[in-house]
N, C-alpha and C positions, 0 to 999 in steps of 0.2 A: 504494500499500499504506500502511496506517496506520502511524504512527510507532511505533517500538519501545516497548513498555511503556505504550502509551496506556491500557490497562485495568488493568495490573498495579500501577502506582504507587498509584492510589486503593485497590486491594485491600490493599496493605501497611498502609494507614492504618486499616483496619477489622478487622485481625486481633486476636485475643485476646492479651493480654500475659502471661497465666498459662501459660507453656509449660515443658516439661521435656525434657531430652535423655536419651539412653540411659544407664543405669548401666554404666559400663565401656564396652567396645568392642563387645559383642554384645547383640542383642535377644533377649528371651525369646520362646519359641514359644507366644504367646497370641493369641487371636482379635483381629483388627483390626476396629475399629468406626468407621463414619462418624459423626462428631459435629457436623459443620458444613458448610454449603454457602455459599460466597462468590461473589457475582455482581456484579463491578464493572461489567460491560457485556454484557448479554445480552438480546436482544429489547427489551421495554419496561423492563427492570430496570436500575437504575443504583445501584451501591454498596449492594447488599442483602446482608444477613447472615441466614442461616436456621439456627438451632441445630436439630440433629436429635436429638430425644429418642425414648425408646421409642414414644411416640405423639405425632405432631406434626400439628395440624390447621391448614389455611389457610382463612380465611374472607374474604369480601369480595364486592363486586358483580361482575357480569359485566364483563370487560374490565379488571379491577383488576390482573391479573398473576399470579393463582394458577396457572393452567396453565403459564405461562412458567417458574415455579419447578420444576414437575415436568419440563418439557422440558429444563431445564438439567441436572438430575440424570441424565436419560436420556442426554443427550449425553456427559457425563463418563464414565458407565458404558460407553457404546459405544466411546468413544475408547480406553478401557483394555483393550479386547479385543485390540488390537494390529494391526488391519487399517488400511488407509489411511483417512484422515479423510474424503475424499470418498465412498468406498464406505460407510463407517459412517453418514454422515449423509444421503446421497442415494440409496444403493442399496437392495437388498433386494426380495424379491418383492412386499412390501406397499407399496412406494414409500418416500418419504423417512421417516426416523426421526421427525422432528418437522415441524410445518407449515412449509412454505417451504423445507425442506431446509437445506443449509449456509448459503445466502445469507440465509434467513429467521432464522438465529441472530443475525446482526448487527443492532444497532439501525438503524432507518430512516435512510438517508443515510450510513451508516458502512460501512467495508470490513473490519472485524474484530470479533470478539467475545471476551470474556474470562470464564473461569469458574474456579472453584477449590474445593477441599474441604480439610477437616481430618480426619485419621484418628488415632484413639487406639489405642495399642498399649502394653500394660503400663504404663498411666498416663502415657505420653509422647505428645506431640502432634507429628504430621508433617503438613506442608502441601504440597499440590500446586496450583500456579498455572499456568495456560496461556492464552496469547493466540493465536488462530487467524485468519489472514487468509482472506477468502472471495472477494476479487477483487484482482488478476487470477487468482491461484492459491489453491487451498485447501491451506494448510499452516501449520505452527507458525512463529510469528515471535518468540515468547518463551515460555520455560518455566522454572519454578523448583520444585525439590523441596527443602524446607528444614524446619528445626526451630529451636530456640533453645538457646544456650549455657546450661549450668547451672553456676554456681559460677565462681570466678576473676574476673579483671578484666573479662571480657566477659559476665558473667552477665546473661541476659535478652535479649542481642542476637541477631539472626538468624544462623543457621549454615547456609550454603548447601551442601547435599549434591550438588546438580546445578543448574547455571544456564547458560543460553545466552549466547553472545556475540551482538552485533548480527548480524542476518541479512545474507547477501551477496546483492546484487541479481542477479536472473536465475539463481539457483542453487536446485537442488532439495535441497541439503544445508544443514545448519546445525551449527555447532560448539558443544558444551557442555562445561563444565568440572566435574570431579567432585572432591570433597573427599578429598585423599590424606593429610590431617593432617600435612603437612610445611610447612616455611617456604617462602615464595616463591609464585609463581602456581601455581594448581592446573592439572594437565594437561588439555589439550583433547582431545576425541574427536569425530569426525565422525558425525553422525546423519542419518537421512533425515528431512527436514522434512515429508514427507507423512504421517507417523505420529506419534503421541504418543511423545515421547522416553523417558518413564518406562517405556513398554512395551518399549523397545529396550535398556534398561540391562543386562539379563542377557546380552546378546550383544556389548555394546560396552564396558562397564566391566570391566577385568581383575579376576579373583578371586585374583590372586597375592599380595595383601596383605590384612591385616585390614581396612584402610580401604576397599579396594575391595569386600570381602565385605560390609561394613556398608552401603555405599551400595546394593548389589544387594539386600540383605535388606529395607531400608526400601522400595525400589521394589516388591519383591514383596508386602510387606504392604499398601501402598497400592492396588496392583492387585487384591489379594485382596478388600479391602473394597469396591472399586468393582464387582467382579464379582458381589457379592451383591445388587446392585440389581435388583429385578424389577418392571417396569412391568406392571401388570394392567389391561387394557382389555377386559373381557368383551364378546363379541358373541353374544347368546343364540341368534340364528337359525343360528349356525355350531356350536352346541353340541348339536344335536338328533340328530345322526347316529351310527351305529355307528363306532367307531374302532378301529384295531389295538390289541390288548391290551398290546403292548410299547411303545406310544407314551407313555412315562411322565413325560417332562419337560414340565411345564405350560407352554404357550405364552401369549404376551401376550393373545391374543384368547380363550383358554381353549377352543379348538375341540376339544381332546383331553381335556376335562374327565372324560369317562366313564372313560377308561383310568387317569387319575390317581386318581380316586376308587376305582376297582376295586382298585388296588394298596393304597390307604390302608385300605380296608375289611378287608384281610387281618389287620390287627392289631386285636385285640378292644378294647383300650382306645380306639384311635382311632375305631373303629366306634361305640363308645358315645358319644363326643364328638359325632361327626357326626349320630347319631340324635337326641341331645338338642337340638342346634342346629336340626335340621330340624323337630322336634316343636314347638319354641318359635316357629318361623317362621310356622306355618300353623294354621288352625283345623281342618284335616282331622285325622282320627284316624290318625295315622301310627304303624304298628307296627314297620316295619323299613325300612332302606335297604340296597340290594344292587345287584349288577350281573348282567346277563343276557348270555349269549354267543350269537353267531350261529353258523351252521354253518361259516363261514369263519374262525372264531377271533377275530372282532371283538367288541367289548364295548359295552354301553350301560347307564348307571346307571338305576335304577328305584327308586321309593318304593312301599312297600306301605301302602295306605290301607284302613281298615275302613269299609265303608258298610253299615249295617244289621248283618246277621250274616255278611256276606261280606267277604273280603279282595280288593282289586282292585289290580292293578299299575299304577302311573303312571310309564311310561318317560319318558326325557328328551325325546323328541319331542313329548310332550303337556304338559310342564311349562310354567309361566308364565315370562316373561322375568325377573321378580323372583326366583323360586325358583332359576333357573339362575345368575343373577348372584350370589346369596347363596352358592350352593354353590361357585362359582368362588373367591370370597373365602375361604371355609372351607378349600378345597383349598390355596390359597396359604399360608394360615396354618399348616396341618398338614403340608404336604409338607416332608420333611427332606432333599431333595436337597442335595448339597454346594454347588452354585452354580447360580443361575438361568440364567447364561450358558453352562453346560456345562463351564466351566473346572475342572479338577481341581487344587485347591490343597492344600498340606500342612497349611494352617491352616483349621480349620472356623470361618468367620466369620459364621454365621447367615444372615440375610436382611434386606434393606431393601425392604419392600413399598411400592409406590407406586400409589395408586388415586385416580382423579379422581371426584368426586361419589359418595363411598362409600355414600351413602344411597339411590342409585338403585334403585327397585323394592322398597324396604324400607318397611313400614308404620311410622309414627312410634312405635307402641308397642313396636317391636323395637329401637329405637335403643340402649337401655341394654344389651340382650343383646349386640349387636354390639360396643359399646365394651368391655364386660367381657371379651369374647373377645379383642379386640385387646390389652388389657392383659395377659391371661393369657399370650398368645403372646409378648409381650415378655420374659417370664420365661424362655422357652425360646430366645431369641435372634432372634425375628422382630420387627423394629421396623417401624412404619408411618408413612408420610407420605401425607396424604390431604387433598383439598379437600372442603368440604361447604357446602351452602346450607340445611341442615336445622336448624330451630329445635329439633326433638326431639333431635338429636344434641348440640347445644350444651347443652341443658337436662339432658342425661344426664351431663355432666361435673361432677365435684366440685371443690372449691376447689383441691385439689392439682394438678388437671389444667390449670388456667388458664395456668400458665407455658408450656404446650405449644400455646397458641392464638396464631397470628399473623394479624393483620388486614392484608390487602393493600388498597392504595388507590393512586389517582393523585394526585400533587402538583400544584400550580399550574403547574409546569414541564412537566407531561405524563409524567414518569417515574414508574414504579411503585415503591412502597416496601412493606416488610413490618414492621409494628410489633408487638412483643410486647405482648399485652393487659395484662399485669401491670406494664409499664414506665411506664404513664401515672401521673402523680403523684396523681390522685384515683381510682385504680382501685377502692379499697375503698368509696369513697362511691357510685360508680356501681353496683357489684355489690349494695350494700345496698338499692338502689331497685328491683331486679327481676332477672330471669334473663337469661342470655346470649341464649336463644332469643327472648325478648320484644324485646330490643334489636335483634336481627337482623330480626324481623318488621317493626319500625318503622323499619328502615333506619338504625339508629344505630350499627352496627358499621362505620363508614366514616370512620376518622380521616383528617385532612388536616394539612397543615403550615402554619404561619403564614408571613408573608412573610420572617421571619428564618430559616426552615428548622427552627425548633424546634417540636415538637408542642404544640398547645394542650391545655388540660385536657380530660379525658374528658367532664366535664359539658357543655362546649361542643361537643365533637366528636360526642358521641352524642345531642345534642339534649335533655339532661335539665337541669332547673333545681331 
């Protein structure tokens, strides 16, 4: 088994120092929002920090680590559901959650992986860091739920709300200590190591004191934020059949797209948005988008197209892959379900949409339309993390969007890194010489590190003189 904290100590070194703690003893009942993903040791990623903004785009060559970032967020969200880690990562009717399952989450040659996140609640930041062994057993070997002290002699120092003791060999349990705000050692509680500890807080940490209730509330907020993560991986050929009309919670592969769209179309304002997006997508003369019912009460979405003087229905079974994929993204943006995971939380936390290669099936001329829709959806609480290879998507970004672009690459040591585009010292000089899309076409969005580990100038990295 990997040594305790193998991945968590580096993680502590890359955390933001601008932290706040609750005002008083209670948290305000406001939406919890994921604002950062920290990846000290996951697949090819080593000590990577990913700020999560309303729109975050990952760019980079194949094999640079973009998909691994998405996988890490999927893993965190799945662990937060409360089931066993092995079932969360290796089970399910569709097979493992991510490529390679639980063992595939660990870097090659290692026996554990470490992931973490930061959640913003009422202006205060709360961190969850977890290290999971994958051999010989799949279980938690270290976990911290923490924030920072505000004010007083310990201002800015970490304040551990929940922290594990060293794991006991050959035990399926692990002891964690929770902050009771009293002098002396914090009380220890036994947790099941086969599950995320934060997901067990509600049944393990007593609510008989304000301190206990505060720890429970923070855990609830973090779980609520992670439950909003929705991985969208549309499979067009599975979206062409009739589906039960009551199958309303959009699934990862969007096979029940027609039922979700049928529900959304009942709202006239949403119908108008969907119609406008569909009309902008295609050169066909689209006059309406609707749903048709079968005799068995199933439903299929259909588009009305004008051909000559006649209106013709184009049902989902005849739509192109690109159209179906676009409609799936639209449905994910417009669907206002409480939680993509189905968990009913008291706090409405919006949605964190995750899409790989968001431009698939999209004509380059429609890139600006899609990005504008993503930005508009952010105003209603739907944030997006996506990968892209599309120069058209990059060219559709304005200057204020560039802080949301992370360039993934492999260093000389083989580990993946994610560099914020605007962090390079001569970013403005490079942007002044051309567009992001042009740089991508010429394979210039591929920053590397010098032998000292410090990024070289963008002019060198992007091949510009």
